[in-house]
C-alpha positions as CSV (number, residue, x, y, z in Angstrom):
1,X,128.2,-3.9,224.4
2,X,126.8,-7.2,223.1
3,X,126.0,-7.3,219.4
4,X,122.8,-9.3,219.4
5,X,121.8,-9.9,215.7
6,X,122.4,-6.2,214.9
7,X,125.8,-4.9,214.0
8,X,128.6,-7.5,213.8
9,X,131.7,-7.4,216.0
10,X,133.7,-6.2,213.0
11,X,131.2,-3.4,212.4
12,X,131.2,-2.3,216.0
13,X,135.0,-2.2,216.0
14,X,135.2,-0.3,212.8
15,X,132.6,2.2,214.1
16,X,135.0,3.0,216.9
17,X,133.2,1.3,219.8
18,X,135.7,0.3,222.4
19,X,135.5,-3.5,222.9
20,X,136.0,-5.6,226.0
21,X,135.8,-9.4,225.5
22,X,136.5,-12.6,227.3
23,X,137.7,-16.0,226.4
24,X,136.6,-19.2,228.1
25,X,137.4,-22.9,227.5
26,X,135.0,-25.9,227.6
27,X,135.0,-27.4,231.2
28,X,135.9,-31.0,231.7
29,X,133.4,-31.8,234.5
30,X,130.4,-30.5,236.5
31,X,132.6,-28.5,238.9
32,X,134.3,-26.9,236.0
33,X,130.9,-26.1,234.4
34,X,129.7,-24.4,237.6
35,X,133.0,-22.4,237.8
36,X,132.6,-21.3,234.1
37,X,129.0,-20.1,234.6
38,X,130.0,-18.2,237.8
39,X,132.7,-16.4,235.8
40,X,130.2,-15.6,233.0
41,X,127.7,-14.3,235.4
42,X,130.3,-12.1,237.2
43,X,131.5,-10.6,233.9
44,X,128.2,-10.2,232.0
45,X,127.3,-6.9,233.8
46,X,130.3,-5.3,232.0
47,X,128.5,-5.8,228.8
48,X,131.3,-7.3,226.7
49,X,131.2,-7.0,223.0
50,X,131.6,-10.8,222.9
51,X,132.7,-13.9,224.7
52,X,134.5,-16.7,222.9
53,X,134.7,-20.4,223.7
54,X,137.7,-22.4,222.6
55,X,137.7,-25.7,220.7
56,X,139.8,-28.7,221.8
57,X,142.5,-30.1,219.5
58,X,141.0,-32.4,216.9
59,X,137.5,-31.5,217.9
60,X,138.0,-33.0,221.4
61,X,135.5,-30.6,222.9
62,X,133.3,-30.1,219.9
63,X,130.0,-31.0,221.6
64,X,130.8,-29.0,224.7
65,X,131.8,-25.9,222.7
66,X,128.5,-26.1,220.8
67,X,126.5,-26.6,224.0
68,X,128.1,-23.7,225.8
69,X,128.0,-21.2,222.9
70,X,124.3,-22.2,222.3
71,X,123.5,-21.8,226.0
72,X,125.2,-18.4,226.0
73,X,123.1,-17.3,223.0
74,X,119.9,-18.5,224.6
75,X,120.3,-17.6,228.2
76,X,122.4,-14.5,228.4
77,X,122.6,-11.1,226.8
78,X,126.1,-11.9,225.5
79,X,127.3,-12.5,222.0
80,X,129.0,-15.9,221.8
81,X,131.9,-16.5,219.4
82,X,132.6,-20.2,218.8
83,X,136.1,-21.3,217.9
84,X,136.5,-23.8,215.1
85,X,139.7,-25.4,213.8
86,X,140.8,-27.4,210.8
87,X,142.6,-30.0,212.8
88,X,141.2,-33.5,212.5
89,X,138.1,-32.6,210.4
90,X,137.2,-33.1,206.7
91,X,135.5,-30.4,204.8
92,X,132.2,-32.2,205.1
93,X,132.6,-32.4,208.9
94,X,133.4,-28.7,209.1
95,X,130.2,-27.9,207.1
96,X,128.2,-30.0,209.5
97,X,129.7,-28.2,212.5
98,X,128.9,-24.9,210.9
99,X,125.3,-26.0,210.4
100,X,125.1,-27.0,214.1
101,X,126.4,-23.7,215.2
102,X,123.9,-21.9,213.1
103,X,121.0,-24.0,214.5
104,X,122.2,-23.2,218.0
105,X,122.0,-19.4,217.3
106,X,125.7,-18.9,217.1
107,X,126.6,-16.6,214.2
108,X,130.2,-15.4,215.1
109,X,133.2,-17.7,214.7
110,X,136.9,-17.7,215.4
111,X,138.3,-19.6,212.4
112,X,141.7,-21.2,213.2
113,X,144.0,-23.6,211.5
114,X,144.6,-25.1,215.0
115,X,147.6,-26.7,216.5
116,X,148.9,-30.2,215.4
117,X,148.4,-32.9,218.0
118,X,152.1,-32.6,219.1
119,X,151.8,-28.8,219.8
120,X,152.0,-25.5,217.9
121,X,155.7,-26.0,217.0
122,X,155.2,-29.4,215.4
123,X,155.0,-29.8,211.6
124,X,151.6,-29.2,210.1
125,X,150.0,-32.2,208.3
126,X,146.5,-31.5,206.9
127,X,143.7,-33.9,207.5
128,X,142.9,-35.9,204.4
129,X,139.8,-34.3,202.8
130,X,140.2,-31.3,205.1
131,X,141.5,-27.8,204.8
132,X,145.1,-26.6,204.9
133,X,144.8,-23.0,206.3
134,X,142.7,-20.8,208.4
135,X,141.9,-18.6,205.4
136,X,140.3,-21.7,203.8
137,X,138.1,-22.1,206.9
138,X,137.2,-18.4,206.7
139,X,136.1,-18.8,203.1
140,X,134.1,-21.9,204.0
141,X,132.3,-20.2,206.9
142,X,131.5,-17.1,204.9
143,X,130.1,-19.2,202.1
144,X,127.8,-21.2,204.4
145,X,125.2,-19.2,206.3
146,X,125.2,-15.9,208.1
147,X,128.6,-16.2,209.8
148,X,130.8,-13.3,210.8
149,X,134.4,-14.5,211.3
150,X,137.3,-13.6,213.4
151,X,140.9,-15.0,213.2
152,X,144.1,-15.2,215.3
153,X,147.0,-12.8,215.1
154,X,150.5,-13.2,216.5
155,X,152.4,-10.1,217.7
156,X,155.6,-12.0,217.9
157,X,154.9,-14.1,214.9
158,X,153.5,-17.6,214.7
159,X,156.0,-20.2,215.8
160,X,156.1,-21.7,212.3
161,X,156.3,-18.4,210.4
162,X,159.4,-17.7,208.5
163,X,159.4,-14.1,209.8
164,X,157.1,-11.5,211.3
165,X,156.6,-10.1,207.8
166,X,155.6,-13.5,206.5
167,X,153.2,-13.8,209.4
168,X,151.6,-10.5,208.6
169,X,151.1,-11.7,205.0
170,X,149.1,-14.6,206.5
171,X,146.9,-12.3,208.5
172,X,146.3,-10.2,205.4
173,X,145.3,-13.3,203.5
174,X,142.8,-14.2,206.2
175,X,141.3,-10.7,206.0
176,X,141.1,-10.8,202.2
177,X,139.3,-14.2,202.6
178,X,136.5,-12.4,204.6
179,X,137.7,-12.2,208.2
180,X,136.2,-9.2,209.9
181,X,138.4,-8.9,213.0
182,X,141.5,-10.5,214.6
183,X,142.4,-11.4,218.2
184,X,146.0,-11.7,219.2
185,X,147.7,-14.4,221.2
186,X,148.9,-13.2,224.6
187,X,152.0,-10.9,224.6
188,X,153.7,-8.7,227.1
189,X,155.2,-5.8,225.2
190,X,152.9,-3.2,223.7
191,X,155.3,-2.4,221.0
192,X,155.0,-6.0,219.6
193,X,151.3,-5.3,219.1
194,X,151.8,-1.9,217.6
195,X,154.4,-3.3,215.2
196,X,152.0,-6.0,214.1
197,X,149.3,-3.4,213.4
198,X,151.8,-1.3,211.4
199,X,152.9,-4.3,209.3
200,X,149.3,-5.1,208.4
201,X,148.3,-1.5,207.7
202,X,151.4,-1.1,205.5
203,X,149.9,-3.9,203.4
204,X,146.7,-1.8,202.9
205,X,144.5,-3.8,205.2
206,X,142.5,-2.2,208.0
207,X,141.2,-5.3,209.8
208,X,140.6,-4.4,213.5
209,X,143.1,-6.3,215.7
210,X,142.2,-6.8,219.4
211,X,145.1,-7.4,221.8
212,X,144.8,-10.6,223.9
213,X,145.6,-10.1,227.6
214,X,146.7,-12.7,230.1
215,X,148.1,-11.6,233.5
216,X,151.3,-13.2,234.8
217,X,150.1,-14.9,238.0
218,X,152.6,-17.8,237.7
219,X,155.9,-17.0,235.9
220,X,156.8,-20.7,235.3
221,X,153.4,-21.5,233.8
222,X,153.3,-18.4,231.6
223,X,156.8,-19.1,230.4
224,X,155.9,-22.7,229.4
225,X,152.9,-21.5,227.5
226,X,154.8,-18.7,226.0
227,X,157.5,-21.1,224.7
228,X,154.8,-23.1,223.0
229,X,153.1,-20.2,221.2
230,X,156.2,-18.0,220.6
231,X,155.5,-15.3,223.3
232,X,158.4,-14.1,225.3
233,X,158.1,-13.1,228.9
234,X,160.5,-10.1,229.1
235,X,163.3,-10.3,231.7
236,X,162.3,-7.0,233.3
237,X,158.8,-8.3,234.1
238,X,160.2,-11.5,235.5
239,X,162.5,-9.5,237.7
240,X,159.5,-7.3,239.0
241,X,157.6,-10.4,239.9
242,X,160.6,-12.3,241.3
243,X,161.2,-9.5,243.7
244,X,158.2,-10.7,245.7
245,X,158.1,-13.9,247.8
246,X,154.5,-13.7,249.1
247,X,152.0,-15.3,246.7
248,X,149.5,-12.4,247.2
249,X,152.3,-9.9,246.4
250,X,153.3,-11.9,243.3
251,X,149.7,-11.9,242.2
252,X,149.3,-8.2,242.8
253,X,152.4,-7.4,240.8
254,X,151.2,-9.6,237.9
255,X,147.8,-7.7,237.9
256,X,149.6,-4.3,238.0
257,X,151.8,-5.3,235.0
258,X,148.7,-6.4,233.0
259,X,146.9,-3.2,233.8
260,X,149.9,-1.1,232.7
261,X,150.0,-3.0,229.4
262,X,146.2,-2.4,228.9
263,X,146.7,1.3,229.6
264,X,149.5,1.5,227.1
265,X,147.6,-0.4,224.4
266,X,144.4,1.7,224.8
267,X,146.4,5.0,224.9
268,X,148.1,3.9,221.6
269,X,144.9,3.3,219.8
270,X,144.0,-0.4,220.3
271,X,140.3,-0.9,219.6
272,X,139.7,-2.8,222.9
273,X,141.0,-5.6,225.1
274,X,140.4,-9.4,225.0
275,X,141.0,-11.2,228.3
276,X,142.0,-14.8,228.5
277,X,140.1,-15.7,231.7
278,X,141.0,-19.4,232.2
279,X,137.4,-19.6,233.3
280,X,137.9,-17.4,236.4
281,X,136.7,-13.8,236.7
282,X,138.8,-12.6,239.6
283,X,142.0,-11.6,237.8
284,X,140.0,-9.8,235.1
285,X,138.0,-7.9,237.6
286,X,141.1,-6.9,239.5
287,X,142.5,-5.5,236.2
288,X,139.3,-3.7,235.7
289,X,139.5,-2.1,239.1
290,X,143.0,-0.7,238.3
291,X,141.7,0.5,234.9
292,X,138.7,2.0,236.6
293,X,136.4,0.0,234.3
294,X,133.0,-0.2,236.1
295,X,129.6,-1.8,235.5
């Protein structure tokens, strides 16, 4: 259910309301914009808790992200969550972007450190006059206007983290800075998610953590992305998909695997599901059909 200006996303999750949410990215051209809005229109009837819009590296899609999230706030019943990263921005620039979001009617943010220009495994170099960590951005957003803030979580650990325990410490620090909820990167083993939740709870922090879901529709593409962000595609899942030659059968198997993961996560107590849509609705709707999620 969309939050409007009533309860925040964090409040809804803490109250036990099961969440469904979707992530989109800023389109590059008019055709992409049309595809994005078709996906939004197809998914809006499911009354998601929120929809998030990503933010290009170094602010490459800043204006488009602001435009899309503002349009969602104005023209739909959905609650938009705008991504914002530290990469390539001074503190003054970040304050200006926050003000622009507020003026556009966007009051929920995903505060991210962001990936270096050479990718998530590259060494991190802060922007001169900027912020070092996502927790700094959380603090800035919370201190500047009526923002409710989400952050990223990593079931298999961030690629630059010394260990999964150290990575859990980072998530705890973001919660202590004022983050109200977290959304994980994609992953394919439910136990990795549950272990992350256990590590955070063991540190005395009860921030709701939404699992991020991306179906495996192309093994090679998912493996490449997984290598970048530190998400392993388990061999047994690759074998299940590789058993099929027909593209339609490969797709169906990938959807089935995603639906099984969703079932296991919800049965184990996950507060909801966050779908990485890649600006298409079809795969998400196919998962919904298997999960018997209806309008």
